[in-house]
Z-matrix of the N, CA and C atoms (Angstrom, degrees):
N
C 1 1.385
C 2 1.566 1 108.56
N 3 1.380 2 113.69 1 128.23
C 4 1.499 3 120.10 2 -178.76
C 5 1.514 4 103.30 3 -102.96
N 6 1.320 5 113.02 4 130.60
C 7 1.464 6 118.77 5 179.47
C 8 1.552 7 106.54 6 -123.97
N 9 1.394 8 115.19 7 126.00
C 10 1.407 9 119.26 8 172.97
C 11 1.577 10 108.14 9 -96.43
N 12 1.322 11 118.77 10 91.18
C 13 1.321 12 126.32 11 -171.57
C 14 1.530 13 115.12 12 -63.19
N 15 1.332 14 116.11 13 -28.69
C 16 1.475 15 121.82 14 -179.59
C 17 1.492 16 107.11 15 -74.36
N 18 1.344 17 117.54 16 -42.83
C 19 1.457 18 120.51 17 177.31
C 20 1.501 19 115.11 18 -62.19
N 21 1.357 20 115.23 19 -42.05
C 22 1.473 21 120.64 20 176.95
C 23 1.598 22 110.67 21 -64.56
N 24 1.276 23 116.02 22 -47.03
C 25 1.467 24 120.88 23 177.59
C 26 1.530 25 111.11 24 -58.78
N 27 1.294 26 115.09 25 -43.96
C 28 1.485 27 117.21 26 -176.05
C 29 1.575 28 109.70 27 -70.28
N 30 1.382 29 112.91 28 -36.86
C 31 1.472 30 118.00 29 177.86
C 32 1.509 31 113.29 30 -65.57
N 33 1.305 32 114.32 31 -40.76
C 34 1.437 33 120.06 32 177.88
C 35 1.595 34 111.81 33 -61.60
N 36 1.385 35 113.23 34 -46.47
C 37 1.471 36 116.13 35 -179.91
C 38 1.534 37 114.00 36 -69.64
N 39 1.327 38 117.27 37 -23.18
C 40 1.399 39 122.60 38 173.29
C 41 1.562 40 113.68 39 -75.10
N 42 1.311 41 111.84 40 -45.47
C 43 1.468 42 118.24 41 -173.28
C 44 1.578 43 110.74 42 -81.15
N 45 1.304 44 114.19 43 -21.27
C 46 1.491 45 116.75 44 -177.93
C 47 1.508 46 111.46 45 -123.96
N 48 1.334 47 116.23 46 86.79
C 49 1.518 48 117.69 47 -171.26
C 50 1.610 49 107.47 48 -62.63
N 51 1.313 50 119.73 49 -29.46
C 52 1.469 51 117.88 50 -177.85
C 53 1.491 52 108.07 51 -59.01
N 54 1.332 53 123.49 52 -41.12
C 55 1.416 54 127.51 53 177.92
C 56 1.556 55 110.24 54 -53.04
N 57 1.373 56 115.03 55 -42.51
C 58 1.428 57 120.97 56 178.20
C 59 1.581 58 110.26 57 -61.87
N 60 1.409 59 107.63 58 -49.82
C 61 1.494 60 112.47 59 -178.76
C 62 1.477 61 115.72 60 -57.52
N 63 1.329 62 116.30 61 -33.87
C 64 1.464 63 119.11 62 -179.92
C 65 1.505 64 110.03 63 -82.36
N 66 1.309 65 120.79 64 -12.25
C 67 1.429 66 123.88 65 178.98
C 68 1.478 67 118.45 66 80.74
N 69 1.308 68 114.05 67 28.32
C 70 1.487 69 121.65 68 -179.50
C 71 1.564 70 113.59 69 -53.62
N 72 1.266 71 117.75 70 141.10
C 73 1.407 72 121.72 71 175.35
C 74 1.582 73 108.53 72 -120.27
N 75 1.323 74 117.25 73 124.46
C 76 1.442 75 122.06 74 177.36
C 77 1.570 76 109.08 75 -84.24
N 78 1.318 77 113.64 76 107.64
C 79 1.467 78 121.34 77 -173.29
C 80 1.516 79 107.47 78 -83.31
N 81 1.315 80 119.11 79 -47.00
C 82 1.474 81 123.71 80 -172.02
C 83 1.492 82 110.19 81 -154.75
N 84 1.288 83 116.39 82 137.20
C 85 1.482 84 125.30 83 164.80
C 86 1.490 85 107.30 84 -133.56
N 87 1.315 86 120.04 85 108.32
C 88 1.505 87 120.57 86 -172.52
C 89 1.482 88 110.65 87 -148.72
N 90 1.350 89 117.11 88 165.84
C 91 1.377 90 126.70 89 179.07
C 92 1.607 91 103.94 90 -63.99
N 93 1.365 92 116.55 91 149.92
C 94 1.320 93 125.31 92 -174.61
C 95 1.507 94 112.79 93 -144.32
N 96 1.316 95 123.46 94 76.80
C 97 1.382 96 125.10 95 174.66
C 98 1.478 97 114.79 96 60.19
N 99 1.341 98 116.90 97 -152.17
C 100 1.491 99 122.04 98 -175.53
C 101 1.469 100 116.81 99 -67.13
N 102 1.367 101 114.27 100 -29.40
C 103 1.549 102 117.41 101 -176.89
C 104 1.588 103 109.23 102 -74.00
N 105 1.279 104 116.30 103 -30.02
C 106 1.456 105 117.59 104 173.39
C 107 1.530 106 116.11 105 126.35
N 108 1.326 107 120.23 106 -61.38
C 109 1.537 108 119.19 107 -164.30
C 110 1.514 109 107.37 108 -143.86
N 111 1.444 110 110.86 109 148.23
C 112 1.393 111 120.41 110 175.34
C 113 1.543 112 106.38 111 -134.06
N 114 1.300 113 117.51 112 143.92
C 115 1.455 114 123.02 113 175.36
C 116 1.496 115 110.90 114 -131.25
N 117 1.242 116 118.47 115 146.04
C 118 1.484 117 126.70 116 173.72
C 119 1.448 118 109.44 117 -126.79
N 120 1.371 119 116.77 118 119.82
C 121 1.486 120 121.62 119 178.26
C 122 1.504 121 108.01 120 -125.47
N 123 1.313 122 115.94 121 138.54
C 124 1.532 123 123.18 122 -173.09
C 125 1.427 124 112.49 123 -112.95
N 126 1.321 125 121.61 124 137.63
C 127 1.385 126 126.79 125 172.38
C 128 1.506 127 108.33 126 -109.42
N 129 1.320 128 118.64 127 108.46
C 130 1.518 129 121.43 128 179.06
C 131 1.491 130 111.41 129 -62.33
N 132 1.331 131 118.53 130 155.23
C 133 1.402 132 122.97 131 176.97
C 134 1.501 133 110.65 132 -78.16
N 135 1.394 134 115.49 133 121.41
C 136 1.447 135 120.57 134 -175.91
C 137 1.513 136 106.56 135 -148.98
N 138 1.313 137 116.96 136 133.50
C 139 1.463 138 121.71 137 177.99
C 140 1.571 139 113.29 138 -53.59
N 141 1.305 140 117.60 139 -31.26
C 142 1.406 141 119.29 140 179.74
C 143 1.559 142 115.44 141 -65.68
N 144 1.376 143 114.56 142 -20.40
C 145 1.469 144 118.88 143 178.76
C 146 1.514 145 113.77 144 -101.09
N 147 1.405 146 117.92 145 1.53
C 148 1.424 147 122.10 146 -175.01
C 149 1.584 148 112.50 147 -75.25
N 150 1.310 149 111.15 148 155.49
C 151 1.478 150 117.79 149 171.37
C 152 1.586 151 108.81 150 -100.25
N 153 1.293 152 117.66 151 -169.43
C 154 1.437 153 123.33 152 -177.91
C 155 1.457 154 115.36 153 -65.21
N 156 1.292 155 122.50 154 -12.19
C 157 1.487 156 123.63 155 -179.82
C 158 1.566 157 110.06 156 -115.01
N 159 1.333 158 116.88 157 13.53
C 160 1.407 159 116.75 158 176.46
C 161 1.480 160 125.98 159 91.50
N 162 1.382 161 111.90 160 -6.17
C 163 1.505 162 117.93 161 -179.25
C 164 1.490 163 106.63 162 -106.08
N 165 1.350 164 115.94 163 174.27
C 166 1.488 165 119.80 164 179.68
C 167 1.538 166 112.15 165 -56.28
N 168 1.326 167 116.08 166 136.39
C 169 1.492 168 119.77 167 177.98
C 170 1.542 169 111.07 168 -62.09
N 171 1.338 170 113.49 169 146.61
C 172 1.412 171 117.45 170 -176.69
C 173 1.571 172 110.22 171 -59.77
N 174 1.280 173 116.79 172 -31.81
C 175 1.542 174 118.94 173 177.93
C 176 1.539 175 112.00 174 -67.14
N 177 1.358 176 114.64 175 -33.10
C 178 1.483 177 119.55 176 -178.97
C 179 1.599 178 106.34 177 -72.03
N 180 1.310 179 116.01 178 -37.69
C 181 1.439 180 120.19 179 179.42
C 182 1.447 181 110.80 180 -68.19
N 183 1.298 182 118.83 181 -40.79
C 184 1.515 183 124.03 182 176.18
C 185 1.488 184 108.92 183 -57.17
N 186 1.357 185 115.61 184 -52.14
C 187 1.432 186 124.38 185 -176.56
C 188 1.544 187 110.85 186 -58.96
N 189 1.380 188 114.17 187 -42.73
C 190 1.429 189 117.86 188 177.31
C 191 1.489 190 110.71 189 -61.69
N 192 1.292 191 119.92 190 -46.25
C 193 1.436 192 117.13 191 -178.66
C 194 1.541 193 113.48 192 -67.88
N 195 1.370 194 118.03 193 -35.89
C 196 1.442 195 121.58 194 -178.63
C 197 1.572 196 105.54 195 -68.19
N 198 1.300 197 119.77 196 -37.16
C 199 1.444 198 123.43 197 -177.07
C 200 1.541 199 110.13 198 -67.59
N 201 1.375 200 115.13 199 -41.51
C 202 1.480 201 120.53 200 176.87
C 203 1.497 202 110.77 201 -63.83
N 204 1.376 203 117.98 202 -36.93
C 205 1.406 204 121.57 203 174.46
C 206 1.516 205 116.51 204 -64.87
N 207 1.340 206 111.97 205 -40.07
C 208 1.465 207 121.32 206 176.93
C 209 1.585 208 111.00 207 -61.94
N 210 1.338 209 116.53 208 -39.99
C 211 1.439 210 121.44 209 178.30
C 212 1.521 211 111.16 210 -61.12
N 213 1.338 212 114.90 211 -39.05
C 214 1.545 213 119.76 212 177.67
C 215 1.470 214 109.93 213 -65.34
N 216 1.347 215 115.88 214 -43.94
C 217 1.489 216 119.53 215 179.34
C 218 1.539 217 113.56 216 -62.50
N 219 1.346 218 116.31 217 -41.11
C 220 1.449 219 118.17 218 176.24
C 221 1.564 220 114.63 219 -67.68
N 222 1.374 221 113.66 220 -35.62
C 223 1.480 222 116.45 221 179.53
C 224 1.554 223 107.98 222 -73.74
N 225 1.304 224 118.68 223 -32.06
C 226 1.448 225 118.29 224 -175.94
C 227 1.548 226 113.43 225 -83.40
N 228 1.352 227 115.36 226 -29.47
C 229 1.456 228 120.76 227 -170.04
C 230 1.468 229 114.63 228 -131.50
N 231 1.373 230 116.76 229 14.52
C 232 1.493 231 119.74 230 -178.65
C 233 1.548 232 110.08 231 -63.66
N 234 1.254 233 118.91 232 -29.49
C 235 1.442 234 119.54 233 179.09
C 236 1.591 235 112.80 234 -68.62
N 237 1.277 236 117.28 235 -6.65
C 238 1.493 237 121.24 236 178.29
C 239 1.526 238 112.39 237 -100.75
N 240 1.346 239 117.88 238 -0.76
C 241 1.456 240 123.43 239 -167.59
C 242 1.596 241 112.35 240 -62.28
N 243 1.282 242 114.99 241 -18.80
C 244 1.471 243 118.17 242 178.62
C 245 1.561 244 110.77 243 -79.71
N 246 1.355 245 114.42 244 -12.02
C 247 1.494 246 113.98 245 176.14
C 248 1.534 247 113.21 246 -135.82
N 249 1.284 248 117.26 247 -0.69
C 250 1.432 249 121.11 248 175.81
C 251 1.484 250 113.39 249 -134.48
N 252 1.365 251 115.25 250 146.85
C 253 1.462 252 126.11 251 175.45
C 254 1.484 253 108.85 252 -112.10
N 255 1.341 254 119.22 253 114.39
C 256 1.450 255 122.44 254 177.15
C 257 1.569 256 108.07 255 -74.85
N 258 1.315 257 116.60 256 131.25
C 259 1.529 258 119.56 257 175.40
C 260 1.457 259 107.66 258 -132.78
N 261 1.324 260 116.98 259 142.40
C 262 1.486 261 123.09 260 169.97
C 263 1.558 262 107.47 261 -77.83
N 264 1.362 263 113.00 262 130.12
C 265 1.519 264 120.22 263 -175.22
C 266 1.581 265 107.72 264 -94.98
N 267 1.295 266 110.74 265 -54.63
C 268 1.574 267 118.93 266 -177.97
C 269 1.548 268 107.31 267 -140.55
N 270 1.301 269 115.21 268 160.22
C 271 1.421 270 119.92 269 172.15
C 272 1.565 271 106.35 270 -145.90
N 273 1.320 272 115.73 271 138.10
C 274 1.413 273 121.61 272 173.10
C 275 1.553 274 112.57 273 -128.72
N 276 1.266 275 116.45 274 132.25
C 277 1.460 276 116.41 275 -178.93
C 278 1.537 277 108.88 276 -130.92
N 279 1.288 278 114.84 277 141.26
C 280 1.454 279 121.86 278 172.18
C 281 1.465 280 114.77 279 -118.52
N 282 1.356 281 120.94 280 112.07
C 283 1.372 282 122.92 281 179.34
C 284 1.536 283 107.33 282 -81.73
N 285 1.351 284 116.82 283 121.22
C 286 1.424 285 119.32 284 -170.68
C 287 1.551 286 110.87 285 -103.20
N 288 1.337 287 117.57 286 -33.91
C 289 1.481 288 122.21 287 -174.34
C 290 1.510 289 104.70 288 -154.93
N 291 1.354 290 114.05 289 148.94
C 292 1.524 291 119.92 290 177.17
C 293 1.533 292 108.33 291 -64.12
N 294 1.306 293 113.45 292 127.18
C 295 1.411 294 124.87 293 177.82
C 296 1.598 295 107.61 294 -88.06
N 297 1.303 296 116.78 295 132.91
C 298 1.417 297 118.41 296 176.59
C 299 1.557 298 105.81 297 -126.93
N 300 1.329 299 115.37 298 144.25
C 301 1.518 300 118.21 299 177.97
C 302 1.513 301 111.22 300 77.55
N 303 1.369 302 113.25 301 -163.09
C 304 1.514 303 116.59 302 -177.44
C 305 1.614 304 106.90 303 -68.56
N 306 1.273 305 113.97 304 148.78
C 307 1.543 306 119.97 305 175.74
C 308 1.519 307 106.08 306 -128.95
N 309 1.354 308 108.53 307 161.83
C 310 1.521 309 122.09 308 -176.91
C 311 1.556 310 106.12 309 -129.17
N 312 1.260 311 115.81 310 141.10
C 313 1.457 312 123.56 311 167.11
C 314 1.486 313 108.84 312 -114.72
N 315 1.423 314 115.29 313 126.10
C 316 1.429 315 119.00 314 177.87
C 317 1.512 316 104.79 315 -114.57
N 318 1.354 317 122.99 316 117.90
C 319 1.327 318 132.76 317 -178.86
C 320 1.524 319 115.03 318 -104.03
N 321 1.305 320 118.14 319 142.37
C 322 1.446 321 121.84 320 -178.24
C 323 1.564 322 107.27 321 -137.79
N 324 1.284 323 116.46 322 141.61
C 325 1.447 324 122.52 323 174.00
C 326 1.588 325 108.55 324 -67.13
N 327 1.287 326 116.03 325 131.28
C 328 1.405 327 119.26 326 -175.02
C 329 1.469 328 115.08 327 -88.59
N 330 1.297 329 120.82 328 -7.31
C 331 1.478 330 127.26 329 178.18
C 332 1.535 331 104.32 330 -140.37
N 333 1.321 332 115.25 331 153.83
C 334 1.423 333 119.90 332 173.66
C 335 1.544 334 113.44 333 -58.85
N 336 1.309 335 117.35 334 132.81
C 337 1.421 336 119.02 335 179.77
C 338 1.459 337 117.23 336 -56.76
N 339 1.381 338 114.55 337 -35.01
C 340 1.469 339 125.36 338 176.21
C 341 1.536 340 113.70 339 -53.74
N 342 1.395 341 112.57 340 -42.62
C 343 1.450 342 116.68 341 178.89
C 344 1.494 343 114.19 342 -66.10
N 345 1.396 344 115.17 343 -44.96
C 346 1.460 345 121.57 344 177.28
C 347 1.509 346 110.77 345 -58.85
N 348 1.319 347 117.05 346 -49.06
C 349 1.498 348 122.88 347 178.29
C 350 1.539 349 110.09 348 -55.01
N 351 1.356 350 114.97 349 -45.30
C 352 1.497 351 119.93 350 -175.59
C 353 1.610 352 108.73 351 -65.38
N 354 1.284 353 114.44 352 -36.84
C 355 1.490 354 113.60 353 177.41
C 356 1.493 355 110.88 354 -70.60
N 357 1.344 356 119.58 355 -38.83
C 358 1.448 357 121.74 356 179.76
C 359 1.514 358 108.46 357 -64.26
N 360 1.318 359 117.19 358 -47.80
C 361 1.485 360 120.66 359 -179.95
C 362 1.493 361 110.29 360 -63.78
N 363 1.375 362 121.19 361 -25.51
C 364 1.470 363 123.35 362 175.55
C 365 1.497 364 115.89 363 -79.90
N 366 1.382 365 115.39 364 0.63
C 367 1.463 366 115.16 365 173.58
C 368 1.542 367 110.36 366 101.39
N 369 1.265 368 120.35 367 -2.79
C 370 1.511 369 117.13 368 179.76
C 371 1.549 370 106.88 369 -102.22
N 372 1.376 371 111.28 370 167.28
C 373 1.441 372 116.70 371 -178.48
C 374 1.580 373 103.55 372 -107.08
N 375 1.366 374 111.72 373 102.57
C 376 1.495 375 115.31 374 -172.62
C 377 1.479 376 111.08 375 -77.65
N 378 1.308 377 117.05 376 151.33
C 379 1.385 378 124.69 377 173.84
C 380 1.600 379 106.71 378 -120.07
N 381 1.350 380 115.08 379 137.52
C 382 1.408 381 119.06 380 -177.08
C 383 1.594 382 109.91 381 -145.81
N 384 1.361 383 113.64 382 145.72
C 385 1.481 384 115.09 383 179.86
C 386 1.501 385 111.73 384 -91.03
N 387 1.319 386 111.90 385 150.89
C 388 1.492 387 119.13 386 171.41
C 389 1.555 388 102.97 387 -121.71
N 390 1.349 389 115.10 388 119.51
C 391 1.487 390 120.04 389 -173.61
C 392 1.570 391 105.04 390 -95.07
N 393 1.327 392 113.93 391 135.26
C 394 1.493 393 120.24 392 -173.53
C 395 1.523 394 108.50 393 -128.63
N 396 1.320 395 118.33 394 128.67
C 397 1.455 396 127.82 395 172.44
C 398 1.568 397 106.25 396 -107.46
N 399 1.279 398 116.64 397 126.74
C 400 1.452 399 124.97 398 178.38
C 401 1.510 400 106.55 399 -113.86
N 402 1.305 401 115.31 400 132.76
C 403 1.459 402 120.47 401 177.26
C 404 1.528 403 115.11 402 -164.88
N 405 1.260 404 114.49 403 178.74
C 406 1.574 405 117.90 404 -177.40
C 407 1.470 406 108.66 405 -70.42
N 408 1.298 407 113.31 406 167.49
C 409 1.459 408 120.35 407 173.32
C 410 1.583 409 112.28 408 -58.39
N 411 1.281 410 115.41 409 -31.15
C 412 1.547 411 119.59 410 178.15
C 413 1.490 412 111.68 411 -78.46
N 414 1.385 413 117.86 412 -2.37
C 415 1.502 414 121.96 413 175.74
C 416 1.514 415 117.44 414 92.35
N 417 1.380 416 114.31 415 11.57
C 418 1.407 417 115.44 416 175.48
C 419 1.524 418 113.22 417 -80.94
N 420 1.308 419 118.89 418 122.29
C 421 1.387 420 123.74 419 -175.63
C 422 1.672 421 112.59 420 -65.10
N 423 1.292 422 114.70 421 132.10
C 424 1.484 423 115.06 422 -179.23
C 425 1.552 424 109.19 423 -124.89
N 426 1.364 425 119.51 424 -26.99
C 427 1.470 426 119.77 425 177.94
C 428 1.565 427 108.49 426 -152.11
N 429 1.333 428 113.58 427 163.55
C 430 1.476 429 118.02 428 176.81
C 431 1.577 430 104.62 429 -139.54
N 432 1.333 431 113.02 430 147.68
C 433 1.479 432 116.37 431 -173.24
C 434 1.533 433 106.06 432 -148.44
N 435 1.322 434 111.93 433 153.63
C 436 1.479 435 119.75 434 176.18
C 437 1.502 436 101.68 435 -133.25
N 438 1.363 437 114.96 436 130.57
C 439 1.388 438 121.10 437 174.66
C 440 1.597 439 106.62 438 -120.01
N 441 1.300 440 116.43 439 123.40
C 442 1.488 441 119.39 440 178.81
C 443 1.508 442 106.33 441 -95.91
N 444 1.245 443 115.26 442 126.14
C 445 1.523 444 124.35 443 174.34
C 446 1.439 445 114.41 444 -108.83
N 447 1.317 446 116.45 445 164.66
C 448 1.408 447 123.53 446 169.65
C 449 1.468 448 110.63 447 -136.80
N 450 1.317 449 117.13 448 164.22
C 451 1.459 450 124.86 449 169.61
C 452 1.516 451 112.87 450 -112.07
N 453 1.308 452 115.35 451 108.64
C 454 1.498 453 116.55 452 -178.51
C 455 1.541 454 106.58 453 -96.85
N 456 1.345 455 112.14 454 142.20
C 457 1.433 456 118.52 455 176.90
C 458 1.439 457 112.01 456 -64.68
N 459 1.320 458 117.87 457 137.68
C 460 1.478 459 124.76 458 179.68
C 461 1.547 460 110.54 459 -72.43
């Protein structure tokens, strides 16, 4: 699998203006073992994104995780965009610990991309999870998220 991480990052920032507003940085979009793809997106520390206790707002963390999951989806299924529309179906987040400073979301495809593509090509509307770990720049986990996506026929 060949991934043009710069093109995916630019496409995400163009298509999702809120990601630009929050100042997201696309650190990595790369192949990741059997499942297929991993992405890392960073939220810099900025007072404009803080909550009442000085850490990143829950909404900013949610958007960070959802954006990282979207980058995984584009990397894994971007070659299907002429006939498929990726859509988030559900998202679940668990805030485990107060995050302070810059944070990163690392997202991974929860099923092999080949299985999802085979279902789509077989005429069904596949659903697949993207698993997201959110933590500090130092690697301390602060939240976890699962975003379930689908590919709808165009």
